[in-house]
C-alpha positions in Angstrom: -146.4 -11.8 -58.0 -144.1 -9.7 -57.2 -142.2 -10.7 -53.5 -141.5 -7.0 -51.2 -137.6 -8.0 -51.9 -138.3 -8.5 -55.4 -138.9 -5.1 -55.4 -136.2 -3.3 -53.7 -134.4 -5.0 -56.2 -136.1 -3.6 -58.6 -135.5 -0.2 -57.8 -132.6 -1.3 -56.7 -131.8 -1.4 -60.2 -133.7 1.3 -61.5 -132.0 2.9 -59.2 -128.7 2.2 -61.4 -129.5 2.5 -64.2 -130.5 6.3 -63.4 -127.1 7.3 -62.3 -125.4 5.1 -64.8 -127.7 7.3 -67.5 -126.8 11.1 -66.0 -123.0 10.3 -65.4 -123.0 9.3 -69.4 -124.5 12.6 -69.7 -122.6 14.7 -68.0 -119.6 12.7 -70.0 -121.0 13.8 -73.5 -120.7 17.3 -71.9 -118.5 17.2 -71.3 -116.4 16.1 -74.3 -118.7 18.4 -76.8 -119.7 21.2 -74.5 -117.1 24.7 -73.3 -114.3 22.8 -71.2 -112.2 24.8 -71.4 -113.9 27.8 -69.8 -112.1 31.4 -67.7 -114.6 32.0 -64.3 -116.0 35.7 -64.8 -119.4 35.3 -63.6 -121.5 33.1 -66.8 -124.6 33.8 -65.7 -127.2 31.1 -65.5 -130.7 29.8 -65.1 -131.6 26.8 -62.6 -135.0 26.4 -60.9 -136.2 30.1 -61.9 -133.2 31.6 -59.8 -130.2 32.9 -61.6 -126.5 32.2 -60.3 -123.3 32.9 -61.2 -121.1 30.3 -61.9 -117.8 29.6 -63.2 -117.6 27.0 -66.1 -115.0 24.3 -65.6 -112.7 27.4 -65.2 -112.1 27.1 -61.7 -113.5 27.5 -58.5 -115.7 30.9 -58.5 -118.3 30.2 -56.6 -120.4 27.9 -54.4 -122.8 27.6 -56.9 -119.9 26.3 -59.4 -121.8 24.2 -61.7 -120.0 22.7 -63.9 -117.7 22.0 -61.0 -120.2 20.4 -58.2 -120.5 17.0 -58.4 -123.7 17.7 -57.8 -124.4 19.7 -61.4 -126.5 18.3 -64.1 -125.0 18.6 -67.5 -128.5 20.7 -67.8 -128.0 23.5 -66.1 -124.5 24.3 -68.2 -126.2 24.6 -71.3 -127.9 27.2 -70.1 -125.2 29.4 -69.8 -126.2 33.0 -71.1 -123.6 35.3 -72.9 -122.5 38.0 -71.5 -123.3 40.7 -74.2 -125.6 40.0 -76.8 -124.5 38.7 -80.4 -125.2 43.0 -80.9 -123.0 44.4 -78.2 -120.6 41.4 -77.7 -116.6 41.6 -79.4 -116.3 42.1 -83.5 -114.2 39.7 -85.6 -110.8 41.1 -86.9 -111.9 44.1 -89.8 -109.4 42.9 -92.7 -110.6 46.6 -94.2 -109.3 48.6 -91.7 -106.9 46.7 -90.1 -108.7 46.6 -86.6 -109.5 44.6 -83.4 -112.6 45.0 -81.6 -111.8 45.2 -77.9 -114.7 45.4 -75.6 -115.4 46.0 -71.9 -116.3 42.1 -70.2 -119.4 43.0 -67.7 -119.4 39.5 -66.7 -117.9 39.9 -63.3 -114.5 38.8 -62.1 -111.1 39.6 -60.5 -110.2 43.2 -62.4 -105.8 43.3 -63.1 -106.5 46.8 -65.2 -104.1 47.6 -67.8 -105.6 48.9 -70.1 -107.1 48.2 -73.6 -104.5 47.0 -76.6 -104.5 49.2 -79.4 -107.3 48.4 -82.1 -105.0 48.4 -84.7 -103.2 45.5 -85.9 -100.3 43.8 -88.4 -100.8 40.6 -89.5 -97.0 40.7 -90.8 -94.9 39.3 -89.8 -97.0 35.8 -90.1 -95.5 34.1 -86.8 -94.2 35.7 -83.7 -92.3 34.1 -80.9 -93.5 34.4 -77.3 -91.0 33.1 -74.4 -92.7 32.4 -71.0 -89.9 32.6 -68.9 -90.4 30.2 -65.9 -89.2 28.9 -62.7 -89.3 24.9 -64.5 -87.7 26.9 -67.5 -88.7 28.3 -71.0 -91.3 27.7 -72.6 -91.9 28.9 -76.1 -95.0 29.2 -78.6 -94.9 30.2 -82.2 -97.7 32.4 -82.4 -100.3 31.8 -85.5 -100.1 36.1 -85.9 -101.5 36.6 -89.4 -105.0 34.0 -88.4 -105.3 34.5 -85.0 -103.8 38.0 -85.2 -106.0 40.1 -82.3 -105.6 37.7 -80.3 -101.7 37.8 -80.5 -102.1 41.8 -80.5 -103.6 41.2 -76.9 -101.0 38.6 -75.4 -98.5 41.3 -77.0 -100.1 43.9 -75.4 -100.1 42.4 -71.9 -96.1 40.6 -72.1 -95.5 45.1 -72.0 -97.6 45.6 -69.2 -96.1 42.9 -67.0 -99.1 41.2 -66.3 -98.9 37.7 -66.8 -96.1 38.3 -64.4 -95.6 36.4 -61.4 -98.7 34.4 -62.3 -99.2 30.6 -61.4 -101.2 27.9 -63.4 -104.0 27.4 -61.8 -105.5 24.4 -63.2 -104.3 20.8 -64.9 -106.1 18.6 -66.6 -103.4 15.3 -66.1 -103.9 12.2 -68.2 -108.0 12.2 -68.6 -107.5 15.9 -70.1 -104.4 17.2 -71.0 -103.9 20.5 -70.4 -101.8 23.5 -68.1 -104.5 26.8 -67.8 -102.3 30.0 -66.9 -103.5 33.7 -67.3 -105.5 34.7 -64.4 -103.7 37.3 -62.6 -105.3 36.5 -59.4 -104.9 32.5 -59.2 -103.7 30.6 -56.1 -103.1 27.5 -57.1 -103.1 25.9 -54.2 -106.3 23.6 -54.6 -108.5 25.8 -52.4 -108.8 29.0 -53.3 -111.7 30.4 -56.2 -109.2 30.0 -59.2 -109.8 30.9 -61.9 -112.2 34.9 -62.0 -109.3 36.4 -63.0 -109.5 39.0 -66.6 -107.9 42.3 -68.4 -111.3 43.2 -67.5 -111.3 43.6 -71.6 -112.8 40.5 -73.8 -112.6 39.8 -77.8 -114.2 37.9 -80.5 -112.1 34.1 -81.3 -110.1 33.6 -84.2 -109.4 31.0 -86.0 -111.7 28.3 -85.6 -112.0 27.3 -88.7 -110.4 23.2 -88.7 -109.1 23.9 -85.1 -107.4 21.2 -83.2 -107.2 21.1 -79.7 -103.5 18.0 -80.7 -100.4 18.4 -78.4 -98.5 21.5 -78.5 -101.3 23.5 -79.0 -101.7 27.2 -77.2 -106.1 28.3 -77.2 -107.6 30.7 -75.9 -110.3 29.7 -72.8 -112.9 31.4 -72.7 -117.2 31.0 -71.1 -119.9 29.3 -73.6 -120.4 32.2 -74.6 -118.9 33.7 -77.7 -116.4 36.6 -78.4 -115.8 36.5 -74.4 -111.7 35.3 -74.8 -109.7 37.3 -72.1 -106.3 37.2 -71.1 -106.4 33.1 -70.0 -105.2 30.3 -72.3 -104.3 26.8 -71.8 -101.2 24.9 -72.9 -102.3 21.7 -74.6 -99.2 18.4 -73.7 -101.7 15.4 -75.4 -105.0 15.4 -78.0 -107.9 16.7 -76.6 -111.6 16.8 -78.4 -112.4 19.8 -77.6 -115.8 21.5 -80.0 -113.9 24.2 -82.2 -115.0 27.5 -79.9 -111.2 28.3 -78.7 -108.8 29.9 -80.6 -105.7 28.4 -81.6 -102.6 30.8 -80.9 -99.9 29.5 -81.2 -97.3 26.3 -81.2 -95.7 25.1 -78.3 -92.0 25.0 -79.9 -90.3 23.9 -76.7 -91.6 23.4 -73.2 -93.4 20.4 -73.8 -90.7 18.0 -71.4 -91.8 20.9 -68.1 -95.9 20.2 -68.9 -95.5 16.0 -69.2 -93.3 16.9 -66.0 -95.8 19.0 -64.8 -99.0 16.3 -65.3 -96.4 13.7 -63.8 -96.9 16.0 -60.2 -100.2 15.2 -60.5 -103.4 16.9 -59.1 -104.5 18.6 -55.7 -108.0 20.0 -54.6 -110.0 17.9 -57.5 -112.7 19.6 -58.9 -114.3 16.5 -59.4 -114.3 16.3 -62.7 -110.2 15.1 -62.9 -108.9 18.5 -63.1 -107.0 20.3 -59.9 -104.3 23.2 -59.7 -101.1 21.6 -60.2 -99.2 20.0 -57.5 -95.8 21.6 -59.1 -96.2 25.2 -60.0 -95.7 26.6 -62.5 -94.8 30.6 -62.1 -94.1 32.8 -64.9 -91.7 35.2 -64.1 -91.3 36.8 -66.6 -93.1 37.2 -70.9 -91.8 38.1 -73.9 -92.7 38.5 -77.5 -90.4 39.2 -81.0 -91.3 39.4 -84.0 -89.0 36.4 -85.9 -86.1 37.2 -87.5 
């Protein structure tokens, strides 16, 4: 017959096993779902209550299911798209050479600079994007041929000075090697609710077939919802095993040493997932995009 002490040990063991199982589920979920997110008011339903949350894009609200250490992985899986498949942005139309940019109705902080032109060209195949930062230049070769709508949007935002003066707000450190930028409202202090900023429009994801997020890739952030790509992007300085859901728009040709330096400095305001604002501030002073000669 089991003693009271034996029963206590059994209960403690069962409690520990449940904790480990939940932790394993969270880790597995984090690897296979949308890990890079712009926090633009994704809607989830938990126990019949609708709450606006961020999908690991920052700390947008106190009910952030992804950044809260008490939230279950199942919570984020119920995230509903901000627009239905019928009303969401359509992919690039090669027949007409047009892109579909639609109003972002998900919420978030908007820096309204209008809409990019819908008519685009897939030539030249590549364009050069230069971020002038307080730490030096980061140069990216954009894949205009395979991601024309994204490239067109970035070029439009650059001309509108949209990124000027903005700070990269999220660093993943060694476990999640990427630096996320593109929220013009971000303070990057480890305390603010960064990651909710956008241009007021969204577009469809592109260039996803066989997409990999290895060292040197620049890709676009989004929420779980398809067709939710906006202005935020992430620069990869290691290898990340993400699912192919984020537009790989280019390759970093200069400035990886800057990212390594920022990574080495570490993070502040850890969100509980190993990410936080970079201790070494990265401020984008100016952005230019030019066709390769």
